[in-house]
N, C-alpha and C positions, 0 to 999 in steps of 0.2 A: 415582439419577435424573439425567437430563440436562435442560437447559432445554427441549429439544425434547419429551422424554417428558412433562415437567410440562405443557407447553402442550397436548399431545395429551389430557391429562386435564383441560384447562381450569383448571389451577392457575396463577394469576399469582404469580410469585416476586418476591422483593425486587429481584432483578437486572432483571427485566422492568420493574418499576415505576421503577427508577432510569433505565433506558434510555429509557423513554417520557417521563419528565420532561425529560431532557437533549435529546431529539429534538423536543420539543413535539408529540408525537403521542399518541393514546390508548393505554392499556394493552392494549386489545383489538387494536389494530393490531399491536403487538409479538407478542401471543399468536398471532394468526392467521398472521403472517409466520413464526414459529417452526414452527407446525403444517405449513405448506405448503413450508417450506424456503427461502423467499425472504429470510429474515432469519436471521442467526446472531449469537450472543453468545459470542465466544471468552473464556471465563473458567473456568479449571481450578478444581476444588474445593479445590485446594491453594494457589491464589494469591489472596489476599484483596485485592480491588480496591475502593476507595471508590466509584469511578465505572466500572462495567462499560461496555464499548463494544458498540454494536449496529452491524452491517454489513448493508446490504441495501435492499430495496425501500422507498421512501418515507422513507428516512433520509438524513441529511447524508452527503456523500462523505467517506470517512475517508482518512488519510494514514499510511503506515508508513515508518519509518526503519530501514535496515540498519546494524548495527555488528558488531564482533567482530574478533578477532585473525586474522592470517594466518601462514603459515609463515615469512615474512620479517620480520614486525613483531609482537612479543609484548609488550604493555604493558597489564596488566589495569586499572591505575588510569586510564590514558588512555581506555580503552574505557568506563569508568564515567563519565568526563567527557563522552564522546559521548552516553551515555544521558541525562545531565543536560541537555546542550545540546538534544537531540532533544525532550525533554519541555518545556523552556522555550520552544522555538521553536513548539510546538503540535502535535507528532506525536501521533497517537491510539494508535499501537502501535509496537513495535520488534521487530526480529528479530536474534537472535544467530547470526551466520554464521561463528563462529570455526572456524579450521582450523589453529591453531598454539598451542603451549604446553599448559597444563593446561586442557583444554576444559571438563571438569566444573566446575572451580573458576570459570572465567569465566561459565559459564551460571548457576551458583548465585548468584554475586555480582550478576548482572544481574537475576535474578528477585527477589532479596531487596531490591534498591534501586529496582525499577521500580514506579511508580504507574499504569502503563498496561500493557495486555496484552503478553505476550512470546511470540514464535514462534521456532522453530528448524527446522533441516533435519538430522535425526538421522543420515542416511547420510554426511554430511560427517565426523562424528566416527568413525563405523565405518571409513571409508576411511583416515583419518589413523592410527588405531590399528593398522590392518593394515600400513600402510607403516612405522610405527615398529617393528613386530615383525619387519621384514626381508622382508616379502612385498610383492607388487605389489597394487594396488587390486583387480583382478579375482580375487584369491585370497582375498577375504573369504569367510567361510562364511555360509550362510543363517542359522544361529543367531546369528552376530555382528550381522548386519543387523537381525534382528527384536528381539534383545535390546537393541540400541542405541536402537531406537524406544521400547521399554518404559522404558529408563533415563531418557530425556528426559521422558516422560509422568509418571513417578514423581517427578521433580524439580519438577514444578509448572508446566511451560510451558502456555500457554493455547491455542496452536494449533501444529500441526506440518505442515511441507511433506513430503509423500511422493509420489514419482514412480511411482505405481502404474500409470499408463497407458502406460509405456514397455515395450511388449511386443515379442516377436519379430516379429510381423507388422508392427508399426509400423516397426521397424528395417529390415525387408525393403523397405518402401515408401521409407524414407530412402535406401537404396542405389539403388533403381530411379529415384528422383527425381533423383539426382545433384545434390544440394544444393551450393551454393557454400561455405557456412560450416559444413556438417555439423551438429554439436551444440555449442552454446555453454553449455548448462546443465551445471554440475559434476555434479549428481545424475544428469542424463541420461546423461552419458558414463560415470560410474562403473557404472551399471547396464547400459549397452550393452556395455561392456568385459567385465563379469561374464557376461552372457548369451553373448557370442561365445566367451569362453574356456571356460566350463563347459558350453556347448551345452544350456542349460536355460532355462526361462521365468523372467522377472523374479520373484524371491522375494517382493517386496512385493505383487505381483499375486496370486501363488499363496497367500500367507498373509494375504490381505486380511481374511478373517473374523476371524482371530486379532487383527489390529490393531484391528478394530472393537470387539472385546471390551475391549481395553485402553483405547481412547478413551472408550467408554461408561462404564467404571468411574470415570474421573476427570473426565468431561465435557470432554474435550479436543476442540477443533474440528479436523477434518481439512482442510487446505488442499491440495487435489489438484493437484500440481505439473505444470507444463508443461515436461517434459524435452526436448521437441522444439520449443520456441518458436523462431521465426526469429531468427537473430543478425545478419541483414543484410536490407536492404530487398528484395534479390533473392529471398530465400527465404520471404517472407511469404505466408501463406494457402495453403500447398502441401499435398500429400497427407499426408505424415507428421504435420504439425501438426494437420490436421483429423481424421485417423484417431485420434490420441491423444485429441482432444477428444471424439470419439464414445465411446471407452472410458471416459473420465471421466464422461460422462453416465450410463453403465450403473453405474459404481461409486457414483455419487451416489445412485441408486435403492437400491442395496444398503445404503449407509450409513444413509439415512433409514429404511429398514425396520427397522433395529436401534436407532433413536433417536439416532443420531450426527449432529452438526451438520457441515455441509460448506460450504467455499468453493472456487471454481474459480480456478486461476491462469491468466493469459493472457499474450500476447506483450507485450513483445519489440520487435523492429524491424518496423514496419509503415508503409507509405506512407500519407499522410493520407487518400487517397480509399478506403482499405480499412479504416480504423479502425472506422467505424460498422458495417460488415459483420461484422467480427470479434466485436463486442459482440452483434449480433443472432444470430449463429451460436451463441455460447455460451449465450445465454438460451434459444434454441430447443432445443439439444441437451441442455442440463443442467437443463431445467425451471425456468428463472429462478433458479437458485442464485446467491448473491452472487458477483460477478465481481471478482477481484483482479488488477490489471494492473501490469506493470512498464513505466512510460511510458504508452503505447508511444512509443518513439523513432522519429521520423518522417523522419530522414535519417541517413546513416552518416558524413557528412563534417565533423562538428563536435565532435571530441574536445576536451575542455576546456570545452565549452558544452552538454554533453548534458543538464544540468538544464533547459536551455531547450527543446531538441528534445523532451525527455520531457514537459515541461509543456504544450507545444502538443498533443502526442498525448493526454496525460492529460485535458486539458480537453474534447477532442472525444469521447474514450471515455466519460468520466463523464457528459457531457451526453446521450450516447446510451444510458446505462443502466449503465455500470460503477459499482461500489459502493465500491471500495477501491483507492487508488493507492499503489503502492510508489515511494518517492522514487528519483530518480536524481541523483547529485551531479555537480559539475563534474569530479570525478576519475574518473568512470566510464570504463572502458577504458584508464586510465592508471596508477592507483595506488590504494592504500588511502586512503580519505578522511581528511582532517584535521578538526579541530573546526570550522573555518570552512566546509569543504566540507559537513559534516553540516548545519550551520545553514542554509547556502544551499540545500541540497537540500530540507530540510523546508519552508522558507518558499516556495520556488518551487513546490513541489508543492501546498502549501496554496492558493496563488493559483489554480492549475489547478482544484483542488477547489471553490473558491468560485465561479469562473467557471461551472463546470458546475452548481453548486447554484442559481445565478441562473436557470438554465433549468428544473431539476427542481423547485425549491421557490421559487416567486415571492416569498415573503415575505423571502427572503434579500436581495432588492434594497433592503429598508429600510435595511440597513447602508450601502449606497452612497448612498442618499438623505440619510442623516444626514451623510455625508462632504461631499456637495454643499452641504448647508445650512451646515456649518461653513466651507467654502471661501468661499461668498458673504458670510459674516459675518466673514471674515478672522480666524476664531477658531483660532489656531495650536495652542493647548493642546488643544482638542477634536479637531482634526485628528490630533494626535499620538496621542491615546487611541483614536481610531477606526481608526488605521492598522493594517493586518494585521501590520506589523513596526514597532512603536513605537520599538524600539531604533535601527534604522537611520534612522527619521524624525528622531529627536532628534539623532543623530550628524551627519547631513548638514545639517540646519538650523543646527547650531552651528558648522559648518565654514565657513560663508559668511554673515557678519552683514550684513544690509542697513542702509542709512542710515536708512530708515524701517522700524521694526519691524513695521508692519502688513503689509508685503509681503515678497517674497523677492528675491534678487539676479538672478533670471532676467529679470524685467521692471522691477524697481525702481520709479521714479516713473511709469513708463508702464503700471503694472498695470491691466489692464482691469477686474478685480473691484472695485478701489477707485475708479478714476477715473470709470467710467461709472455707478456706482451712484447718485450724487446726481441725475443727469439722469433716471434711470428711476424713482426713488422719490419724485420731486416736489419735491426741494429747490429747483429752479429753475423751478418751476411744473408744471402738469399736462402730462406728456409728450405726451399725445394732442393737447393744444392747441398745444404747441410744434411738432408736426409740420405744423400747418396754416399755419405761417409768419406 
């Protein structure tokens, strides 16, 4: 039984109860969301999580961190440190995107050590194994691709990205569109190369029912990948992107009919004035399935600062209804992220998520009100605890000691919070009377 099937039987599971408690919503809200597909709980039967994560309508916006080896950098222990850093910084999920070294070993280490849901992209490993055997990526066999998916599911991942919507017709539209950046998704290009070389349809699409059987057995959530996501602002919201999204909507219906949970992945590089439209399109075409977006990155000209460009887009996307933000680090487009990059990426994306939740769930603003109360009270200890990043708060505060410990070195003795307060609180008489002169 999957969480969706249990919900369809009106059975409230322990996972639903835990998600409801964490989200401060009713158990019936979670039950109904699972029934209609607007909520997913990515939690494999093989991965025991103390606190399952809910993604979707009426829930807090979630943040994912990407970690994993590359062909140029293989250090298993360092990636585990990234996992620990991600969790400590407040990530709600992590994806292992390893493409180097012993990928099976890396994945199992991450699952074993992760207290949050773990996702993977199985075709990465299938492609790497093909190249290691002396063949090119498009020479993968259909069997290797499907068995690779099964391998990840049996290892206990909570959700998998599969690029089932990259079909021959979508690629035809890509060619006719004359995109500037073609395909930036690794999974997208692996499958496109395979289809062009083998002159056959995407095997993940043609074997979709078989994949549903695997996912249902272990209650693995399918994250339907956006292999045609725009890789630059110029390519945003074009025909191949939207045609793939239409197909993902059809596949969502098929997955739901088999009791399998679904999330939809989205762009990518999108100009600010098209971000909300992309969310609306996904919600319309995919029947309000949870939307998982990378960024969106709202400008192409800020490498080294793409955690900021993505946070801008992420805040707009989530406030418009996106449910799950994949972090972008300062290293995006430049190199594999460091520990500092991972931490920066998670915190920045959490800020975007919180900004959006202030729109979607008004009670979230109470956090900001508590911070404002601590500030007017010059309660630095409380401000530190209320800070989204207490570690940086304490570090920066300690690096510049004020002469007056009530204030900070920005304003010093001219601090408005401290200096004006006596006048407005009546220490020098009734302020309304003072105004009369």
